[in-house]
N, C-alpha and C positions, 0 to 999 in steps of 0.2 A: 153327131160327131162324138167327141170325148167329153170328159168331165173337166171343164175349164176352171171351175172353182177349185177342184181338187188338184189341178195342175199348177195353179198360181204359186203355191208355196215352194214348189220345185224351181220355178223360174226365179223366184226371189232368193232361194238358196244359191242358185247357179250365179246370180249377179253378185251376191256377197262374196262368194268364194273367188270369183274371177277378179273382183276388185282387189281383194287381199293378196291374191297370187300374182296378178299381172299388172296392177295399177289401173287407173280409170281411163287411160287413153290407148290401151292395147286393143288391137282389133277383136280379140276374143271377148274382152269386156264390153266393147261397143256392140258386139252382136248380142250378148246377154242383156245389155241395156235395151236394145231394140226389142228383143223377145219379151222382156218383162213389161216394157211400156205398151207394146202392142196387145198383150194379154190383158192388161188393166183396162185398156180402151175397149177391147172386145167384150169385157164384162160391164162396161158402161161407167167405169171408174176413171173418168177423163181427168180429173183433178190429180190423180196420181200417174196416170199414163202419159199424158201430153208433155209434162216436164221431162220425163225420161226419153220420150221420142225427140224432143228438142235437143236434149243433151247428146243423144246419139248422132243426130244430124250435124251438130256443131263439131263433135269429135271426129266423125268420119270426114267432114270437110277438111279438117286440120290435118288428120293422119293420112287419109287415103286420097284426098283431092276431090274437087267438084265432079270431075269426069268418071270417077270410079263407079262401077255398077252398084255396089253396095251403098254408096252415098246417095245415088239417084233413087234406089229403092226405098231408102229410109225417108227421103223427102216426099216421095209419093205417098207413103204410109201416113206420114205426119199430115199431109194435105187431106187425105181421105177421112182421117179421124177429126180434123178441124172443121171440115165442111158441115 
């Protein structure tokens, strides 16, 4: 596939910009949080990735609700990386 190590700084930048522009609970920021956390986990950096995925799940539950497909997707990703 691609260069995950090289892509990580872009995910981090996207998350920083989204937090600054939209705030931490905006759906775009929650998506950026998910993407960054997932990338950290894909790189084996679980100490950085899992807290972001947990934050994404909590935010999506609050903002989008339990039944939202994006919330469910984040829950599945968190479960896979915690396994």
